N, C-alpha and C positions, 0 to 999 in steps of 0.2 A: 504493500500500500504506500510506503514512503517513496518508492520509485515513481509512482503515479502522482501522488498528491503532496509529496514533500513532508518536511517535519513541522510545518505550520508557519504562519506569518511571524516575522520578527524573531526568528530562532536561529539565524545564521551564526550568531556568536557561539551558541551551544554546539552546533554542528562543527564549527571551526575547532573548538576545544577537544571534541571527542574524536575527530577524524583527521586532524592536521598531520602533516609529515613530521616525524621526530627530528628531522634535520633542521627544522625551523629553530630549534634550540641553539644552533650554532650561529644564529644571526642576532642583531640587536632587537628583533621583534619576538624573542622567545616568550616573553611574558605579556605580550600585547594581545588584546581581544579585538577581533575584527567583527564589526556588525554587518558587513556586506562584502560581496565579492568585488572583483575589479569592474563589474558592470551589472546592471539590473538583470540581464539575461542569466549570468552565472549565479547571481544571488537567488533568483527564482528557481533555478535548477535544484538548489538544495532545499529551499523553504517551501516551494509550491510544486515541485516535481515536474514530470513531463507534461501533465495537464496544464499547469500554470504557465510553463514556458511557451507551450503551443498557443494558449489563449493570448498571451502578451504579444507573441510574434504575429498572430493573425490580426490582432488589433492594430499594430503598427502597419502591417502589410495592407490591411483594408483602408487605412487612412491614405496611404501613398497611392493605392490603386484608384480609389474614388477621385482623389485630387488630380491625378494624371489623366484619367478618363475625361474629366470635365475640361481640363486645359487643352487637350488635343482635339476634343470634339466640338468646340465652340469658337466663334469669332467674337473677341471681346475688345472693347476699347481700353480696358485696364489690364491687358495681358501681362505687361511688364511687372506691374505691382503684384499680380497673382503669382507669377513665376518666382518673384522674390520670397513671397510667403511660402511657396512650395519648397524652395531650396532651404528655407529655414526649418521646415518640417523634416526634410530629408536629413539635415544636419543633426536634428534631435534624435532621429532613428539611428544614425551612425554612432552618436554618443551613447545611446542605450546599449549598443553592442560592444563598445570599446572602453568606456569610462565609468567610474562609480556614479551612482545617482545621488542627487541631493535635492533640496527643496527648489532651488533655482532651475534645475533640469525639469522637474515635474511641472512647474509653473510655465516655463517656456514651451514645453511640449504641448500642453493643452492650450496655451495662448496661440501658437501657430496653427494648431489643428482647428480650434474654434474659429479664428479669424479667417482662415482659408476656406473652411466649409461654409461660413456665412457669406463670404464674397462669391464663391462659386454657385451658391444657391440662388443668387439674384438672376432674374430673367434676362436673356440676351437674344439677339436676332440669330436665327438658325434656319437654314434652308431645309425643305422637305427631303431633298436628295441626300443631304448629309445624315439626316435621321434614318433614312432607309439603308444607307451604306454602312451603318455601324454594325460591327460584328457582335456576336452574343456576349463576348467578354466585356464590352463597354455598354451594352444595352441595359442600363440600370435606370429605371424610371421612378418617379415619385408616386406614392400612394397616400391617399387621405382616408381617414376613418371617421365616420360620423355616428354618434350614438343617438338613436331615436327611441329604442324600446325602453320602457321604465326600468327593467332590471339592469340594462346597460348603463343608463344614466346614473342609477344608484351606485353601481359598482365603480364607475369612473369618478364619481364625486367622493366615494369612500377612499379611493386611491389618492385623490388630491389632498384630502384631509390627512391621510396617513403621511404623505410626503411633507406637508406643512408641519405636522407634529414632529417628524424626525428632524426637520430643519431647526425648529425651536429647541429640541433636545440637544442638538449639536452646539447651538449657541450657548445654552446653559452649561454644557460640558466644557466648552472652551473658557467660559468665564470662571468656572470653578478651578480649572487648571491654572489660570492666571493667579487666582487667589492662593493656590497651593505654592506656586513659584515664589510669590512674595513672602509667604511664611517660611519657605526653605531658605531664602536669602537671609531672613532675620535669624534663623537658626544657625546658619553658617557664620554669620557675624558674631553671634553670641559664643559659638564654639571657638572662634578665633581669639576671643578675649578671655578664654578659660572659663566661661560661665556655662558649665555643663547642664545645670538645671534649666537655664533659659533656653539653651539649644534643644533640650528634650521637649520643653513646652511648645516651642515653635514647630518642631517636626510633628508633634502630636496634632497641632492645628492643621498642618499640611496633610496629614493622614486622614483627617476628617473630611477634607475635600476630595482626596483620591485614595479611597480605601482599598484599591486593587493595585496600587503602585508598590511593587516589591522592593524597590530601592529605598523607599521611605521606611519600610519595616527594617531593612538591613541597616540603615543609618541609625535607627533607634536602638537596635541591638548593640551597635558599636558604642553609641553614646552611653547606654546603660552599663556596658562593660567598663567604660571609663569611670562612671559613677561608683560602681562596685569597687574598682581599684582605689578610689579615694576613700571609701568606707573602710577598706582593709588597712590603709595607711592610718586612718583615724583610730582604728582598733589597736594598732601597734603602739599608739600613744596613750592607751589606757581608757579610751572613750567607749561607752556602751552603745554600740551601733548594731546589735544583733537583729533587732526588729527591722530596722531600715535595710539591712543586708538581705534578709529573707524576702522582704517585700519587693525590693528592687530586682532580685534574682527571679522571683516568681513572675513579675510583670514582663521582664525581658524574655523569658522563655514562653509563657502562655499567651501574652498579648502581642508579641513582636515576632519572635523567631518561628514559632509553630504556625501562625497564620501565613507567614511569608512562604514557608516550605509547603504548606497546603496549596498555595496558589502556583508555586513553581518548584516542584520537588526535584527537578534536574538541574537547578542552578548551583554551580559549585561555589559561587561567592556567598550564597546564603548559608551553605554548610560550613564554609570557612568562618563566617561571623559567629555561628553557633559554637563551633569548635573552640574559637578564641575565648568565648564566654566561659565555657566549661573548663578550659585549660587554666584560666585565671584562678578558679576556685578549687583546683586539685588538692592543695595542701589543707584545705579547710572543710571540704564536704566529701564524706566517704562515697565512693562510686563515681565521682566526677571524672576521674581518669578514663573510665570505660565510656562515658558519654562523649568525652572529648575525642577519644580514639575513633568511636563510631562516626562522629561528625566528619573528622578529617578523612576517614576511609571513604565516605561518600563523596567528599571533595575530589579525592583521587579518582574515584570511579567515573565521575563526570568530566574530569579534566586529566586524563590518564598520561598525557605526554608532557605535562608541566611539572618540573621538580618541586615547585613551591608547596604543593600539597604534602609531599613526602617530608619536606623540611618542617612543616607545621606539625605533622604527626610525630616526627622524631623529637622535636622540641618538647612536646607534651609528654613523650615517653621519658625523656631525661628528668622532667619535673616529677613524674610519678616515681622514678627510681630514687630521686632525692628524698621524696616523702617516705618511701619504703625504708631508706637508710636511716631516717630519723626514727621510724618505728622500731627498726632493728636495735638501735642504740638504747631504746627505752624498754625493750622486751627482755624478760629473763630467758636464760638458756632453757631450751625445750623444743617441743614440736612446733609451737607457734613461731619461735625464733628461726628455726630451720626453714620453715615454710616461707617466711618473709625473705630470707636470704635467697632462697631458690627463685621466688617471684621477681626479686630485684635483678638477679642474674639473667633470667629469661627476658625481662623487659629490655635490659641493655643489649642483649644479643639481637632482639627484634629491631631495636633502634639502629644498630650497626647495619643490619640487613637492609632496612629501609633507606638509610643514607647511601649505601652502596648502589641501590637502584637509582637514587637521585644523581649520583656521580655518573652512572651509565647514560642518563638522559642528557646531562649537561656537565661535562668534566671540568669546565673552567669556572664553576660557580663557587666563590670563596666561602659563602655561608655553609655549604655542605661540608667542606673540609674542616672548617672550624668546629662544627658540631661533631664530626668524627673524632676530632682531637679531644673534645670534652667527653665523649663516650669512652674513648680509650683510657682517659685518666680515671674515670669512675670504675673501669675494669681493672685498674692497677697496672696498665701497660703503657708506661710513659714513652717507650720507643715508638709504639704505634701512634701515640698522640703527636709526637714530634714529626713523624712522617706525614701525617694528615695535615698538620699546620704548614709544613714546608710545601706541600702541594697547594694549599690555599695561598701561600705567598706567591707561587708561580702564577696562579690565576689572577691575583690582585696585588701586584707589587707595591702599590701606593696606599694600601689599606693600613691605616695606623693601628687599628685594633689587632690585626693579624701580626704586625710587627711586635706589639707588646706581648701578645699571647705566645709567640714563638720565643721571644726573649725570656719570658717567665718559665717556659718549659725547659729551655737550655739551662737556666739557673737551677731549676729543680733537679736536673740531671747532672749538675755540677760541671757543666761545660761553660766556664766563665768567659772564654774568649768569644765564642759564638753569641753568648747571651749579651755581652757588652756591645757587640756590633748591631744587634737588633734593637737594643734600647737606644743606642746613639742614632740609629736610623729613625726610630719613632720620634725622638726629640727634634731631629732635623725637619720632620714634617709638622711638628707642633712644639715650639719651644716652651710652652706652658704646660706640657704633659707631666704633671707632678709625680704620678706613680712610676712612670718610666725613669724619671730622675732619681726617685727613691731607690729603685733596685740598681740603677747605674752607680749611685753613691755607695751602696753596699758592696758592689763588685770592686770599685776603686779601693774601698777600705780593706777588702780581703786580699787585694793584690798590692797593698802597702803604698798606694798612690793617695796619700792622706790629703794633700792639698786639693786634688781634684774631687775627692769625696766631700770635703768641707764645702767646696764651691757648689756642688749639687744640692746639698741639704740647706745651705743658705738661700739658694734660689727657691727651694720648696717653702722655706720659712716666710718668704715674701707673701705667699698665697695662703699659708696656714700658720699664722703667727701664734695661735692658741693651741697648736698641736703639741702636747707635752712629750710625746715620743720623739718628735723631730728635735725638740729642745734637748732632750736627754742624749740623743745621738750626737748632736753637735758638741755637747759637753764632753762626751766620751772621746770624740775625735780630737778635740783640742787638748785633752789630757793624755793623748797617745794611746788610748784604749781601743779595742774593737768597737765598731759602730753599735752593735747590739749587746754590748756588755751590760749585764743585769737587766736586760729587756726580754730576750728570748734565749733560754728560759729565764724566768718562769712562764712568761707569756708564750703563746703559740707563734712559731716562726712566721714571718710575713708571707712567705710563699705558700703556706698551708692554710691561711685564713680564708674565710668565706667572703670577706669584704676587703676592698683595697685599703692599703695603709693610710692614704691621705685622701682628702676630698678634692675632686677636680672642679674646675670652673670658678674658683674663688678669685675675686679681684685682688690685685696686689695691694698691700698695706704700705702706705708711704710713711717713712719716718719723719717725725717733726724735728 
């Protein structure tokens, strides 16, 4: 049936994602969604099938045929003008076969067709001989229909009323769409200012005007995900936000995500938005990991050649593995403890498998290699982590995050020369990268380049003047002691911490 009637109107983007050639991933358009083909004819071939293409081609051919018949069969005083209109119509037909369609194309096509048909329908002088000599191909004559019977009059009147009603409905629909657009603009403005509540309110108004617009549902899911992120941050500061958390999560799922998926169950962007929502709450809601996995697996199913879905799934898997590790640390030895260890190990193995699939789809994507490195670290295989990050460096040599990550891995593996090179490379890309300077200073300290180490930590102190650890390190260095003397131990070594040693993005403090 799809061959005959296609996948449906406005579904080319989904066809593109499901059936595109995997070699597209080697081009800059690997993550681009196309809403149409290179011409209306190729677009209709996918969305309207053979029947739709034939209907469109017959429509265009009929226009050209009727216009050409009238021009060749009649003597007109305005032939030059009519030929100009005819050539304009022909150019629109050529564009329909060779170029993408847009609103200007549609307007010009019907403009030339309507103006040409109107001009050619005007009466002109024509001889009886010419009328008789016309072949059957051109012999198309006018027919008039007159309704005289009561049932015919009633039916025609009913048809006129129906078309008037449809016209009024279309006007109302366009007015509500305009109102929705204004509400969306208001929501985007609020979101740009960081006012998540205002943005949610505005998009809710827009949804009231267009309750079948799946993109509005998707935006609301994303906004409510950000709202939940803010509630989690508030909870970490000791605020009681449990009721708000539950309410916001319920609305995001039941009022936004599920209705959108009911309208368009094959849209990978909707599954991605739902997966991101569940991923956020994996550490806080039991079973959220399974819901996130299921959502991202649906995203992959409907966009199978895009590595982004696999990256999303792998990221959620790493978060689930970290949550499992936290539970392992808190669980006593026994069957439950062993089961948690096994579950974590299986999750990490699945994450590695998924990321290898993503590498197969797009070998030069740095994010994939970075996550492979994170997976290998959690598996206790630092050599594999280094190899994955080195591959990521080849794919993105100017990515400062990869430079820092690779430098940290070399540092953890006690390869100070390679580590120093990566941290220096990171600083060359951003001279204010304090964490790179921190580890670079430690390397200088360990290699007895004390003056260089002091210079690094003094630079860090400009941006973190209240950091007591940095102050202690500087005191140690000035006293000729190792940088971390009396710091680690008893504290955890910097390379093993879950948070970076210093805060990035602080403005420098000027000395008075």
